[in-house]
N, C-alpha and C positions, 0 to 999 in steps of 0.2 A: 823692212822685213820684220824687225822687232815689233813695230806697231801692229803689223798685220797678224803676227802670231798672238800677240796679246789680245787683239780684238777677237780672234777665233776662239781663244781660251775663254774670254768673257761670254761669248755667245753660247759656247758649250756649257758653261756654268749656269747661265740663265735658263737653258733648255733642260737642265737636270731637274727631274721631278722626284719627289718623295711622296709617300702616302699622305703626309701632312700637307704638302703644298697643293695637292689635288683637292683634298678636303677643304682647305681654306678657299681655294678658287671657286668651289661649288657651295660655299656657305655651310660647310660642315657635312655635306652629303656627297654621295657618289652617283654618277649618272647611271651606273649599271646595277645598283643594288635592288631596285624594284624588279627589274627584268630577271636578275639572278634568282631572287626568291620565287618569282613566278615559275621560272623554268624548273627549279628544284621541286616545287610542289607538283607540277605536272608530271615530271619524271617519276616521282614517288607514286602518283596515281596510276601510271601505266605499269610500273613494276608490281604494285599490289594487285591490280586487275589480272595480271598474268598468273598470279598464284591462286586467285579466287576461282578462275575458270579451270584450273587444274592442269593446264598445259596438255590438253587432249588433241589428238589428231594433228592437223597441219599447224594448229596454234602452237604446239610444242616447238616445232622447228622455227617458226617466225619469232616467237618470244625469246627463245634461246639465242637466236642470231642477234636480235636487237638489244635485248635486255638481260639475258641470262636467267637463271633460276636461283640466284643467290638469295638467301633468306635474311640478309643483314638488315634490310630496311623494314621487314614486316614480321620479324621474330620478336617475341618478348625477351627481354634480357633475363639474366639469371634471377635478378631481384624480383622482377615482375612475375616471371614464370613460377616462382615459389608460391605466389598467391593466386595464380590463375593458370588454366590450361595453355598449351602452346597455341600459337596463333596461325599456324599454317599446316597443310597436309603433311604427314610424316615424310613423304618423299622429298619435300623441299628443305627439310632440315639436314639432309645429308650434303657433304661437300660435293661440288659439281665439277665436271671436267668438260673437255671439248669446247664447243662454242660458248657454253655457259661459263666455263672457266675463264675464257678470254674476256667476256663482258662483265664477269662478276665484280671486279674491282670498281667499275663505274657505278654499279648499283650500291656497293658497300660504302661508297664515298658520299652518298646523297645526304643522309641524316647528319653525319659528322660535319659536312659543309654547312648545314643549317645551324648547328650549334656553334661552329667557329664564327660564322657571320653574326650570330646573335651576340656572342661575346664582344666582337669588335664594335657593334653598334650600341649595345647596352652600356658598354664602358663610356662611350660618349655621352649617353643619357645620364649616367651616374655622375659624371664630372660636371655636366651642366646643372644638375639639381643640387649637388654638393652635400645634401643631407639625406638621412636614411628615410624618413617618412615620405617626403616628396618622391623619392625614387620608387619606393614600394607602391605609392599611390598611382604612379604612372604605369607600373607593371600590371596592377589590378585592372586599370582602365583598358589596357591593351589586350589582356588575356581573358578575363573572366566574363564580361557581358556576352561576347560571341560564343564562348564555350557553354555558358548557361543556356542560351537559346538552342544550340545544337543538341545538347543533352536532353533538353525538354522536348524538342521535336522528335528526337529518336525514340524516346520512351513513350510519349503520348500518342504521336501520329504514326511513325514508321512501325513501331512495335505492334500497335493495335491492328495495323493493316496486314502485317506479315506473320503474326503469331498463329500457331496451329491450335492454340488453346481458346476456349470460350472467353469472351472479353471479361466477364466477372472474375474468372479464375486468373486471367492475365494480370488485371489491375490489383488483385489482392495477393499476388504471389510475392514472397519476400525478395526475390531477385529483381522485381520491378522497382521496389522502393530503394534497394541497394544501388541501382544504376545511377541514382542522382549523386552518389558519392564522387562521381567523376568530376563534378563541379569544383571540388576542393582538392583534386589531385589524387584521390584514392581510387585507383583504376578498377573499373568493372567492365568486363568485355561482353557479357551476355545478358540478353533479355529473355524471359521465359517463353519458350516455344518459337523463338524468332529465328528465321533462316535455317531451320532444321533440315531442309532438303538441299541446301547449298553445300558445296564441297567444304566450305569453312563456315562455322556457325557464329563467328565473332561479329558483333555489330559494328564496332569501330576500332580496328587494330591500331590506327594512328595515335590513339590516346595513350599508348604505352610510353611515350616520351614525356608525358605530363609530369610525373613525379621528379624526373631528372631536370626538367626545365625549372621547376619550382626550387629544386636544390641549387641550381645555378644562381638563382636570385638570392638564396640564402647565403651562398658563398660570396656574392657581390656585396651583400649587406655587411658581412664580416669585414670585407676589404674597406668599406666605407667607415665602419665603426673604428677599426684599427688604424685608419689613416694611411694605409699602404697604397691605396688607389691614387693618392696625390704625391706619392714618393716612389717613382718608378725604379729607383735603385733598390729600395727595400722590397718592392714587389718582385723584381727580377731575381733577387737573392733567394727569396722564399720559393719562387717558381723553379729555379735551378736546382735547389736542394730536393724539392719534391720530384722533379723530373729524373734526377739521377737515381733516386730511390725506386721510382717506378720502372725505369729501364732495367735496373738490376733485378727487380722482382719479376719482370717480364721474361728476361733472358735466362735467368738462373733458376727461377721457380715456376715459370709458366703462367704467371699472372696475366689474365686477359689474352692468352695466346691462342686465339681461335679465329678462324677465317669465316665461319658461318655467321656469327653475330658479334656485335660490339656490345659490351656491357654498358649500363647507364653511367658507370663511373668514368669510362673512357670518353663518353660524350661530354661529361662535365670537364674533363681535361681539355677537350677541344674548345669548349667555351672559354676556359681560362687562357688558353693559347691565343684566342681571339682578343681577349683583354690585353695580353702582353703586346700584341702587334699594334693595338691602338695606342698604348702608352708610349711606344717607340715610333710612332707614325712619322715623326719629323726626321728620323734617321734611316728609315727603311726605303730604299730606292724603288721606284716604280719602273718596271721594264717588261715589255712584251716578250723579250727573250727569257727573262726570269720567269714570267708566267708560263711559257711553254715548257721550260725545263722543269718547273715545279710540278706541272701536270704529269709529265712523263715519269719523273721520279716517284711521284705519289702513286701512279698506276702500278709500278713494280713493287713498291714497298707495301702496298695494300695486299699483295699476294704472299707476304711473309708474316709468320706468326710472331717473330721476335723483333718486329719493327713497329709495334703498336704505339709506342710513345716517341717514335722518331718521325713517323709519317705526318703527325699534326703540324710540324713546322713547315713542311712543303705544301700540304693541303690548305693550311690556313693562309699562307702567302698567296696561293693560287686563288682562293676564295675572295680574299680582300682585293686582289688585283683585278679580278673580273668585275667586281662591284665598282671599282674606280676607273675602269677602262671606258673609252669613248664608244660605248655601245649605242645602237640605234635608239632614238627616242620616239616612243609611241604615245600619242595623245591620250590613249585610254589609261595609261599608267599614271597620268596626272590626275585622273578622276578618282583614283583609289588604289589601295594596296590589297589586292584580291588573293594574295598567296595564303594568308591565314585561313580564309574561308575555304579555299580549295583543299588545304590540308585537313580541315575539320570535316568537310562533307564528302570527300572523294571516296572513302571506304564505304560508308553506309549507302551512298548512291550506287556504287558498284555492286554491292550486295543486293540492293533492291532491284537493279536491272537484271542481274543474273537470276534472282528468285522469280522474276516476272517472265523472263524469256528463255531461261536455261543457258547452259554453257556452249551449246553448239548451234543455236538458232541463227546466229549471224557470224560472218567472217570476223576474225579477231580485230582487224583494223576498223571495221564498221562498229564493232562493240566499243572499241576505244573512243571513236568519234562521238557515239551516243553518250557514253558516260562522261566524257570531257565537257560536252555542251551542257548537259544537265548539272554537272558539278559547278561549272562556271556561272550558271544561273543562280544556284544557291549561294555561291561566293559573292555575287553581285548583291543578292538580297542581304547577305550578312554584312557587307560593307555599308551599303546605302541605307539599310533598315536598322542596323544595330551599331556597328563599330564606329562609324564616323560621328554619330551623335554623342557617344560617350567620350570620344577623343576631343570634342569641343570643350569638355570640362578641364582639359589640360591647363587652360589659362588660369584656372584657380589654384593650380598646384605648382606649375613651373612655367613662367612666361617664356624663357628661352626655348624650352621644349615645344611649347605651343607655336612659337615662331618657326621652328624647324618643320613642324607638321604643316603649317601654312605654306611654307616654301615648297615642300614636296607634293602636297595635295591641296591646292587652293580651295577646293570645294568644301573642305572640312571646316576651316576657320576663315571667315570673311576678312578681307584685307583691312577693313575698318575696325574690326574687333580689337586688334592689338596695336592700333596706331599709337605710336609714342612709347610702346613698351620696350624695355631694354633688350638688345640682341643677345 
């Protein structure tokens, strides 16, 4: 009897999984991360498209039912809005109720989940590189080349096709030259005379997150320089003090107490929360029950203005757990990470389709299908034509990171390229 009980206890202990054990079993990766990124990017595409078409006619009912009219994923934050006009029709900036109020928290969670996931994965990259310059080099390789090409194509090709100005006036306009500041994270939303007949005149609203993504990398750089990234007790102490201050500021003084939009600073907090979860990966239990509970709690907390800095703990757990779950494996995901390309191209493609066909020419679900197919084609071009070729340079910056890329997407780095390199 004692032996049987001891054996059962041992089996239970061996079956217990943490985030760390799953990462170790999968060579530092999670089976669901690529699928999660892809899903988030596609959901953002759909939510943005619903705002671009203006929720007219039957589209209003369908999009409210499925996606809501929440502006959290397509509104400029206060910081960006101070430098540029709002990104959505005025009606979408108002708090919503009814069906939209029910689905609003789902939409509001999308971009924060992206940032939490980024913090979780980028922390692993930073610990593999160990030094500041290699870390920054990897971030540049991942972000800048694809962004440069998207900005260039938007300004040179898309703008020239859809501007209502004569081409000499378009190319000589100061707004045209200013648009290239997007490449270095100084967000510009408009090109001269472009999409003037659309409900929304913005060329690429998705770029509003760029400055805050870059700030996240600066925060991570500070962690590397100070050495706290390799000392999780010190990191957790700093994080706890900051969290306590933010909760007080939120509850007592209304800091970031808005349902309509998340400020960029809140997104940076989600990123940092992802870093925290990675550092404690060996102590955080993985559980499908915990995943379900976290999703449910996150849904209700996202409806509260005084839970802005409490929700990230639940939503970050849910995000990381989805990425580590045994999700279906699709061969196409081994050929590349298309989520970044989808995120970069979905808004300008949506705008171009609406400018070409109008908002009511097609049923909404057909419009979604057309935009999704076209966006995925551009994402495939971005990955196979740009991103993967620059990612091959990883081996000159960090061999462990190049090994990781080879493991996730074998077409990027040939197996013989890194033969014998340290894991």
